[in-house]
VOTI-390246 format. One record per residue: y, z, x of N, C-alpha, C in turn; residue in one letter. Coordinates in steps of 0.001 Angstrom, whole numbers, plus 500000, padded with zeros to 6 digits. Layout:
N
+--------+--------+--------+--------+--------+--------+--------+--------+--------+------+
!    n.y !    n.z !    n.x !   ca.y !   ca.z !   ca.x !    c.y !    c.z !    c.x ! resn !
+--------+--------+--------+--------+--------+--------+--------+--------+--------+------+
!      Y !      Z !      X !      Y !      Z !      X !      Y !      Z !      X !    A !
...
+--------+--------+--------+--------+--------+--------+--------+--------+--------+------+
This chain:
168
+--------+--------+--------+--------+--------+--------+--------+--------+--------+------+
!    n.y !    n.z !    n.x !   ca.y !   ca.z !   ca.x !    c.y !    c.z !    c.x ! resn !
+--------+--------+--------+--------+--------+--------+--------+--------+--------+------+
! 508853 ! 472870 ! 525476 ! 508534 ! 473552 ! 523955 ! 510386 ! 474372 ! 523918 !    M !
! 510340 ! 474297 ! 522611 ! 512187 ! 474266 ! 521905 ! 512156 ! 475695 ! 521584 !    Q !
! 513786 ! 476080 ! 521518 ! 513772 ! 477347 ! 522105 ! 514251 ! 477896 ! 520766 !    S !
! 513467 ! 478999 ! 520719 ! 513282 ! 479671 ! 519690 ! 514940 ! 480943 ! 519433 !    L !
! 515470 ! 481007 ! 518497 ! 516672 ! 482091 ! 518014 ! 515880 ! 483734 ! 518200 !    P !
! 516925 ! 484238 ! 518426 ! 516143 ! 485686 ! 519517 ! 515823 ! 486336 ! 517732 !    E !
! 515424 ! 487725 ! 518279 ! 514485 ! 487795 ! 516912 ! 515537 ! 489716 ! 516674 !    T !
! 517005 ! 489305 ! 516257 ! 517712 ! 490571 ! 515813 ! 516594 ! 491231 ! 514341 !    G !
! 517087 ! 492515 ! 513692 ! 516317 ! 492894 ! 512703 ! 516474 ! 491975 ! 511609 !    P !
! 517769 ! 491542 ! 510713 ! 518018 ! 490644 ! 510371 ! 516949 ! 489512 ! 510150 !    V !
! 517296 ! 488591 ! 511294 ! 516224 ! 487800 ! 510855 ! 514742 ! 487418 ! 511292 !    R !
! 514466 ! 489019 ! 511945 ! 512831 ! 489145 ! 512013 ! 512195 ! 489481 ! 510549 !    F !
! 513094 ! 489840 ! 509828 ! 512699 ! 490375 ! 508348 ! 512833 ! 489728 ! 507656 !    R !
! 514157 ! 488160 ! 507668 ! 513672 ! 487161 ! 506796 ! 512411 ! 486265 ! 507505 !    E !
! 512531 ! 485960 ! 508803 ! 510630 ! 485203 ! 508761 ! 509928 ! 485747 ! 509199 !    V !
! 509473 ! 487369 ! 508679 ! 508167 ! 487834 ! 508664 ! 508028 ! 487557 ! 506820 !    L !
! 509235 ! 487227 ! 505689 ! 509290 ! 487204 ! 504705 ! 508302 ! 486325 ! 504361 !    S !
! 508191 ! 485367 ! 505250 ! 507204 ! 484271 ! 504836 ! 505746 ! 484606 ! 504761 !    H !
! 505068 ! 485152 ! 505418 ! 503697 ! 485895 ! 504880 ! 503206 ! 486693 ! 503706 !    F !
! 503316 ! 486334 ! 503087 ! 502731 ! 487045 ! 501850 ! 501343 ! 488048 ! 502101 !    A !
! 502101 ! 488907 ! 501194 ! 500689 ! 489962 ! 501361 ! 501067 ! 490791 ! 500210 !    S !
! 499884 ! 491393 ! 500158 ! 499778 ! 492294 ! 499148 ! 500367 ! 493461 ! 498880 !    G !
! 500303 ! 494407 ! 497605 ! 501643 ! 495600 ! 498037 ! 500012 ! 496922 ! 497284 !    V !
! 500190 ! 497801 ! 498431 ! 499249 ! 499585 ! 498056 ! 500389 ! 500580 ! 497609 !    V !
! 499691 ! 501489 ! 496571 ! 499961 ! 502803 ! 496398 ! 499328 ! 503795 ! 497330 !    V !
! 499701 ! 503695 ! 497933 ! 498391 ! 504998 ! 498306 ! 498937 ! 506588 ! 498106 !    V !
! 497496 ! 506904 ! 497791 ! 497978 ! 508528 ! 496879 ! 496523 ! 509581 ! 497567 !    T !
! 497759 ! 510672 ! 497261 ! 496530 ! 511964 ! 497458 ! 496806 ! 513011 ! 497195 !    A !
! 496040 ! 513835 ! 497136 ! 496047 ! 515204 ! 495945 ! 496533 ! 516655 ! 497038 !    V !
! 497990 ! 517037 ! 497218 ! 498130 ! 518053 ! 498330 ! 498043 ! 518968 ! 497488 !    V !
! 497769 ! 520616 ! 497371 ! 498231 ! 521898 ! 496671 ! 498571 ! 521522 ! 495585 !    D !
! 496609 ! 520736 ! 494924 ! 497090 ! 520617 ! 493271 ! 497933 ! 519526 ! 492629 !    G !
! 498621 ! 518848 ! 493612 ! 500052 ! 518160 ! 493200 ! 499347 ! 516635 ! 493432 !    T !
! 499720 ! 515395 ! 492576 ! 499386 ! 514826 ! 493150 ! 500356 ! 513527 ! 493570 !    P !
! 500245 ! 512748 ! 494971 ! 501465 ! 512403 ! 495439 ! 501056 ! 510734 ! 495693 !    L !
! 502659 ! 510564 ! 496199 ! 501801 ! 508982 ! 496937 ! 503238 ! 507920 ! 497436 !    G !
! 502692 ! 507636 ! 497769 ! 503903 ! 505832 ! 498247 ! 503381 ! 504414 ! 497967 !    L !
! 504289 ! 503604 ! 498184 ! 504097 ! 502701 ! 497812 ! 504449 ! 501741 ! 499806 !    T !
! 502719 ! 500714 ! 500079 ! 503622 ! 500065 ! 501477 ! 503025 ! 499139 ! 500928 !    C !
! 503568 ! 497898 ! 502055 ! 503215 ! 496631 ! 502040 ! 502527 ! 496336 ! 503024 !    Q !
! 502393 ! 496617 ! 504297 ! 501700 ! 496531 ! 505434 ! 500052 ! 497334 ! 505206 !    S !
! 499439 ! 497030 ! 505105 ! 497974 ! 497011 ! 504795 ! 497108 ! 496318 ! 504820 !    F !
! 495857 ! 496516 ! 505533 ! 495247 ! 495219 ! 506398 ! 493705 ! 496289 ! 506521 !    T !
! 492357 ! 495119 ! 505967 ! 491042 ! 496075 ! 506713 ! 491495 ! 495610 ! 508203 !    S !
! 490577 ! 495959 ! 508580 ! 490617 ! 496912 ! 510518 ! 489052 ! 496175 ! 510881 !    L !
! 487901 ! 496941 ! 510370 ! 486917 ! 497063 ! 510760 ! 486104 ! 497281 ! 509466 !    S !
! 484810 ! 495813 ! 509739 ! 483620 ! 496312 ! 508954 ! 482511 ! 496937 ! 509538 !    L !
! 481698 ! 497828 ! 510497 ! 481400 ! 498150 ! 510739 ! 481839 ! 499087 ! 512113 !    D !
! 482822 ! 500826 ! 511704 ! 482496 ! 501079 ! 510249 ! 483908 ! 501061 ! 509485 !    P !
! 483500 ! 500889 ! 508015 ! 484306 ! 500217 ! 507365 ! 485549 ! 500805 ! 507556 !    P !
! 486810 ! 499974 ! 508291 ! 488053 ! 500609 ! 508379 ! 489268 ! 499774 ! 508043 !    L !
! 490490 ! 500342 ! 507188 ! 492007 ! 500326 ! 507030 ! 492621 ! 500672 ! 507697 !    V !
! 493397 ! 499823 ! 507890 ! 495274 ! 500430 ! 508075 ! 496259 ! 500122 ! 507186 !    L !
! 497441 ! 500858 ! 507490 ! 498521 ! 500656 ! 506763 ! 499851 ! 501197 ! 507380 !    F !
! 500509 ! 501310 ! 506970 ! 501934 ! 501954 ! 508281 ! 503017 ! 501880 ! 506810 !    C !
! 503174 ! 503413 ! 506498 ! 504403 ! 503947 ! 506669 ! 505326 ! 504370 ! 506691 !    P !
! 506650 ! 504125 ! 506602 ! 508430 ! 504146 ! 507475 ! 507899 ! 505284 ! 508067 !    A !
! 508660 ! 505457 ! 509236 ! 508940 ! 507224 ! 509754 ! 510085 ! 507917 ! 509079 !    K !
! 510608 ! 507147 ! 508110 ! 511668 ! 508083 ! 507128 ! 510928 ! 508052 ! 505598 !    T !
! 509907 ! 507443 ! 505874 ! 509044 ! 508325 ! 504281 ! 509207 ! 509545 ! 504391 !    S !
! 509442 ! 510112 ! 503134 ! 509600 ! 511670 ! 502529 ! 508234 ! 511688 ! 502302 !    R !
! 507594 ! 510662 ! 501680 ! 506140 ! 510983 ! 500809 ! 505605 ! 511138 ! 502036 !    S !
! 505317 ! 510552 ! 503227 ! 504263 ! 509873 ! 503927 ! 503919 ! 511673 ! 504704 !    W !
! 504728 ! 512450 ! 505180 ! 504835 ! 513490 ! 505897 ! 503329 ! 514831 ! 504994 !    P !
! 503497 ! 514291 ! 503240 ! 503057 ! 515552 ! 502578 ! 501686 ! 514424 ! 502491 !    L !
! 501601 ! 513217 ! 502360 ! 500682 ! 512290 ! 501846 ! 499475 ! 513035 ! 503479 !    V !
! 499566 ! 513244 ! 504660 ! 499206 ! 513037 ! 505673 ! 497988 ! 514033 ! 505562 !    S !
! 498604 ! 515318 ! 504810 ! 497779 ! 516352 ! 504852 ! 496355 ! 516380 ! 503637 !    Q !
! 497177 ! 515475 ! 503541 ! 495017 ! 515300 ! 501967 ! 493958 ! 515298 ! 502820 !    A !
! 492962 ! 515793 ! 502695 ! 491321 ! 514958 ! 503326 ! 491227 ! 513944 ! 502815 !    P !
! 491666 ! 513561 ! 501524 ! 491340 ! 511732 ! 501475 ! 492685 ! 511264 ! 500271 !    H !
! 492228 ! 509888 ! 500759 ! 493472 ! 509328 ! 500252 ! 492626 ! 508706 ! 499402 !    L !
! 493704 ! 507653 ! 498219 ! 492778 ! 506141 ! 497572 ! 494069 ! 505154 ! 497692 !    C !
! 493845 ! 504685 ! 498635 ! 494684 ! 502763 ! 498337 ! 494223 ! 502403 ! 497003 !    I !
! 495475 ! 502363 ! 496497 ! 495253 ! 501373 ! 495081 ! 495931 ! 500126 ! 495565 !    N !
! 495190 ! 498396 ! 495134 ! 495976 ! 498121 ! 495615 ! 496215 ! 497083 ! 493966 !    V !
! 497533 ! 496916 ! 494029 ! 498026 ! 496872 ! 493269 ! 497565 ! 495488 ! 492128 !    L !
! 497809 ! 495312 ! 490750 ! 497621 ! 494059 ! 489847 ! 499143 ! 493535 ! 489548 !    S !
! 498785 ! 492370 ! 489267 ! 500275 ! 492170 ! 488537 ! 501314 ! 492502 ! 487816 !    T !
! 500184 ! 493533 ! 486968 ! 501474 ! 494189 ! 485742 ! 501502 ! 495444 ! 486433 !    E !
! 501879 ! 495534 ! 487827 ! 501982 ! 497044 ! 488094 ! 503266 ! 497151 ! 489362 !    Q !
! 503998 ! 495662 ! 488837 ! 505351 ! 496048 ! 489324 ! 506302 ! 497112 ! 489447 !    Q !
! 506488 ! 497726 ! 488518 ! 507473 ! 498917 ! 488123 ! 506759 ! 500132 ! 488689 !    A !
! 505152 ! 499938 ! 488907 ! 504267 ! 501191 ! 489219 ! 504876 ! 501161 ! 491216 !    L !
! 504574 ! 499800 ! 491319 ! 505680 ! 499973 ! 492979 ! 506885 ! 499937 ! 493426 !    S !
! 507701 ! 499998 ! 492678 ! 508348 ! 500308 ! 492688 ! 508978 ! 501489 ! 492452 !    D !
! 508693 ! 502526 ! 491497 ! 508656 ! 504134 ! 491580 ! 508231 ! 504377 ! 492479 !    A !
! 506454 ! 504468 ! 493567 ! 506210 ! 505004 ! 493973 ! 507177 ! 504371 ! 495333 !    F !
! 508218 ! 503599 ! 495294 ! 508516 ! 503671 ! 496529 ! 509961 ! 504129 ! 496809 !    A !
! 510529 ! 504910 ! 495128 ! 511444 ! 505724 ! 495615 ! 511215 ! 507309 ! 495868 !    R !
! 512354 ! 507333 ! 496636 ! 512687 ! 509135 ! 496287 ! 512751 ! 509706 ! 495634 !    S !
! 512503 ! 511182 ! 495660 ! 513005 ! 512444 ! 494679 ! 512760 ! 513023 ! 492981 !    G !
! 512044 ! 511477 ! 493114 ! 511434 ! 511226 ! 491350 ! 509622 ! 511741 ! 491271 !    S !
! 509208 ! 512685 ! 490264 ! 507915 ! 512614 ! 489590 ! 507296 ! 511327 ! 489514 !    D !
! 507199 ! 510939 ! 490928 ! 506289 ! 509005 ! 490694 ! 504814 ! 509344 ! 489396 !    K !
! 504668 ! 510449 ! 489292 ! 503204 ! 510441 ! 488377 ! 503824 ! 510363 ! 486973 !    F !
! 505033 ! 510890 ! 486514 ! 505095 ! 511350 ! 485259 ! 505060 ! 509327 ! 484161 !    A !
! 503740 ! 510038 ! 483568 ! 503516 ! 508686 ! 482488 ! 502711 ! 507909 ! 483475 !    G !
! 501882 ! 508235 ! 484295 ! 501130 ! 507183 ! 485024 ! 499349 ! 507640 ! 485090 !    V !
! 498916 ! 506850 ! 484825 ! 497642 ! 507165 ! 484410 ! 496380 ! 507118 ! 485347 !    D !
! 495605 ! 508430 ! 486079 ! 494357 ! 507965 ! 486902 ! 493885 ! 509048 ! 486537 !    W !
! 492647 ! 508901 ! 488177 ! 491229 ! 509632 ! 487263 ! 490957 ! 509737 ! 489280 !    S !
! 490300 ! 510864 ! 489166 ! 489726 ! 511134 ! 490526 ! 489193 ! 510324 ! 490910 !    P !
! 489103 ! 509740 ! 492447 ! 488044 ! 509562 ! 492961 ! 486685 ! 510437 ! 493361 !    T !
! 485412 ! 509626 ! 493958 ! 484537 ! 511349 ! 493940 ! 485024 ! 511951 ! 494910 !    P !
! 486172 ! 511984 ! 496170 ! 486643 ! 513138 ! 496477 ! 487515 ! 513507 ! 496180 !    A !
! 488386 ! 513320 ! 495334 ! 489506 ! 513539 ! 494110 ! 490924 ! 513165 ! 494221 !    G !
! 490221 ! 512126 ! 495396 ! 492495 ! 511076 ! 495667 ! 492681 ! 510427 ! 494428 !    A !
! 493586 ! 510405 ! 493772 ! 494516 ! 509745 ! 492208 ! 494298 ! 507955 ! 492752 !    P !
! 493030 ! 507725 ! 491530 ! 492852 ! 505720 ! 491974 ! 493787 ! 505820 ! 490471 !    A !
! 494409 ! 505284 ! 490271 ! 495502 ! 504584 ! 489410 ! 494765 ! 503352 ! 488564 !    L !
! 494793 ! 503713 ! 487698 ! 494545 ! 503004 ! 486169 ! 495611 ! 500970 ! 486157 !    A !
! 494799 ! 500853 ! 485993 ! 495088 ! 499661 ! 486222 ! 495278 ! 498272 ! 487449 !    G !
! 494511 ! 499345 ! 488390 ! 494608 ! 499072 ! 489872 ! 494059 ! 497833 ! 490234 !    A !
! 493918 ! 496540 ! 491256 ! 492970 ! 495258 ! 491142 ! 491829 ! 496237 ! 492032 !    H !
! 492081 ! 497133 ! 493047 ! 491281 ! 497393 ! 493580 ! 491237 ! 498761 ! 494284 !    A !
! 490308 ! 499779 ! 494553 ! 490806 ! 501313 ! 494833 ! 489956 ! 501672 ! 496180 !    H !
! 490310 ! 501929 ! 497393 ! 489439 ! 502051 ! 498652 ! 490146 ! 503438 ! 498916 !    L !
! 488715 ! 504570 ! 498810 ! 488830 ! 505818 ! 498919 ! 489128 ! 506231 ! 500667 !    E !
! 489599 ! 506806 ! 501332 ! 489292 ! 506893 ! 502708 ! 489920 ! 508169 ! 503043 !    A !
! 489539 ! 508699 ! 504394 ! 490449 ! 509025 ! 505011 ! 490826 ! 509137 ! 506417 !    S !
! 492348 ! 509770 ! 507129 ! 493056 ! 509276 ! 507813 ! 491546 ! 509711 ! 509464 !    V !
! 491792 ! 508741 ! 509661 ! 491068 ! 508513 ! 511190 ! 492247 ! 509098 ! 512865 !    R !
! 492454 ! 508104 ! 512947 ! 493606 ! 508172 ! 513652 ! 495472 ! 507486 ! 513087 !    D !
! 496531 ! 508384 ! 513552 ! 497921 ! 508188 ! 513427 ! 498474 ! 507525 ! 515365 !    V !
! 499104 ! 506079 ! 514819 ! 499726 ! 505915 ! 516295 ! 501329 ! 505559 ! 516012 !    F !
! 502269 ! 505695 ! 516750 ! 503375 ! 505245 ! 516494 ! 503592 ! 503523 ! 516749 !    E !
! 504297 ! 503190 ! 515575 ! 505009 ! 502072 ! 515991 ! 506097 ! 501484 ! 515791 !    G !
! 506928 ! 501527 ! 516501 ! 508168 ! 501562 ! 515738 ! 508807 ! 502208 ! 515185 !    G !
! 509700 ! 501427 ! 514086 ! 509593 ! 502811 ! 513145 ! 509294 ! 502644 ! 511779 !    D !
! 507553 ! 502646 ! 512005 ! 506558 ! 502815 ! 510912 ! 505489 ! 503554 ! 511971 !    H !
! 504350 ! 504261 ! 511120 ! 503316 ! 505019 ! 511604 ! 502355 ! 504055 ! 511639 !    W !
! 501468 ! 503725 ! 512290 ! 500408 ! 502871 ! 512153 ! 499051 ! 503940 ! 512058 !    I !
! 498427 ! 503806 ! 510398 ! 497402 ! 505475 ! 510423 ! 495908 ! 504057 ! 509697 !    V !
! 495390 ! 504346 ! 510135 ! 493843 ! 503771 ! 509950 ! 493111 ! 504867 ! 509709 !    T !
! 492470 ! 504202 ! 509069 ! 491375 ! 505472 ! 508006 ! 489781 ! 504962 ! 507375 !    C !
! 488755 ! 505873 ! 507461 ! 487700 ! 505538 ! 507553 ! 487893 ! 505376 ! 506601 !    T !
! 486784 ! 504443 ! 505349 ! 486782 ! 503874 ! 504071 ! 485071 ! 504786 ! 504022 !    V !
! 485110 ! 505673 ! 502399 ! 484238 ! 505765 ! 502707 ! 484118 ! 505900 ! 501303 !    S !
! 483969 ! 504814 ! 499829 ! 484298 ! 504556 ! 498890 ! 485584 ! 503266 ! 497978 !    A !
! 484750 ! 502951 ! 497507 ! 485829 ! 501374 ! 496966 ! 485455 ! 501087 ! 495746 !    L !
! 485981 ! 499821 ! 495205 ! 486108 ! 499397 ! 494104 ! 486932 ! 498601 ! 493182 !    D !
! 486348 ! 497506 ! 493071 ! 487696 ! 496275 ! 492694 ! 487698 ! 495496 ! 491338 !    A !
! 488430 ! 495171 ! 490357 ! 488713 ! 494737 ! 489049 ! 488509 ! 493617 ! 489477 !    A !
! 487246 ! 492179 ! 489413 ! 487849 ! 491046 ! 489820 ! 488484 ! 490303 ! 488818 !    P !
! 488778 ! 491243 ! 487876 ! 489392 ! 490396 ! 486422 ! 490819 ! 490585 ! 486902 !    D !
! 491338 ! 491774 ! 487830 ! 492697 ! 491491 ! 487472 ! 493550 ! 490657 ! 488616 !    L !
! 494585 ! 489811 ! 489020 ! 495322 ! 489221 ! 489763 ! 495975 ! 490418 ! 490992 !    A !
! 496064 ! 490390 ! 491920 ! 495967 ! 490879 ! 492898 ! 498395 ! 491215 ! 492784 !    P !
! 499182 ! 491712 ! 492865 ! 500463 ! 492007 ! 492979 ! 500496 ! 491216 ! 494348 !    L !
! 501762 ! 490553 ! 494677 ! 502095 ! 489868 ! 496129 ! 502989 ! 490229 ! 496416 !    L !
! 503472 ! 490599 ! 497024 ! 504864 ! 490081 ! 497565 ! 505588 ! 489183 ! 499026 !    Y !
! 506374 ! 488164 ! 498377 ! 506723 ! 487239 ! 499381 ! 508113 ! 487134 ! 499048 !    Y !
! 508730 ! 486783 ! 500328 ! 510091 ! 486431 ! 500751 ! 511064 ! 487574 ! 499764 !    R !
! 510556 ! 488476 ! 500216 ! 511287 ! 489772 ! 499403 ! 511846 ! 489424 ! 497503 !    S !
! 510378 ! 488718 ! 497409 ! 509863 ! 489667 ! 495837 ! 508729 ! 489820 ! 495286 !    S !
! 508210 ! 489545 ! 494699 ! 506970 ! 490219 ! 493917 ! 506392 ! 488428 ! 493281 !    Y !
! 505071 ! 488576 ! 493628 ! 504789 ! 486966 ! 493284 ! 503101 ! 487341 ! 492627 !    R !
! 502552 ! 486206 ! 491915 ! 501611 ! 486560 ! 491418 ! 501068 ! 485268 ! 491942 !    A !
! 499157 ! 484902 ! 491432 ! 498420 ! 483820 ! 492108 ! 498493 ! 483357 ! 490916 !    L !
! 498787 ! 481673 ! 490774 ! 498995 ! 480347 ! 489698 ! 498369 ! 479718 ! 489996 !    G !
! 497779 ! 478802 ! 488520 ! 497197 ! 477580 ! 488984 ! 498129 ! 476620 ! 490312 !    E !
! 499583 ! 476866 ! 490236 ! 499551 ! 476172 ! 491161 ! 500523 ! 476537 ! 492821 !    G !
! 499936 ! 477711 ! 492431 ! 500241 ! 478557 ! 493921 ! 500929 ! 479628 ! 493095 !    G !
! 501693 ! 480256 ! 494104 ! 502502 ! 481278 ! 493701 ! 503504 ! 481571 ! 492594 !    P !
! 503666 ! 482124 ! 491968 ! 504845 ! 482298 ! 490971 ! 505405 ! 483572 ! 490506 !    A !
! 506827 ! 483964 ! 490584 ! 507362 ! 485111 ! 490630 ! 506824 ! 485858 ! 489563 !    R !
! 506451 ! 487438 ! 489366 ! 506643 ! 488032 ! 488389 ! 507585 ! 488897 ! 487653 !    V !
+--------+--------+--------+--------+--------+--------+--------+--------+--------+------+
């Protein structure tokens, strides 16, 4: 077997950037205020019961606030929502300024124009290095099949296209 290079943080990030992923914005309402954060680490976990997981950074200022909410909405972003992804990734601003949303059945913000919405509640939170591993029970969900998902691949946004991923 060929010897592989060591796994320093820069090399680790570079190699893992070869795995394409969707982009989600996790939203909630706490004390009447809508809150949210962008998260690239998201996946389904279980069909029975319906579980998903996402991994916010421990440095996130939004996650400690969002985690207080009884219900979340995981918004799977569409190709038209790159600016929204960037806005929800920043700290210190009103992330919902000018953002169109409607409440899920339990009241979490479902962002207009998203590819899919999953209403969920936090089940468990585990430590995972410099991130939290958050598992959630899904209680409601919907998708807009006519919209294409926003992808993140090799450190830039991408979209599905006829010939494969294309930059957006």
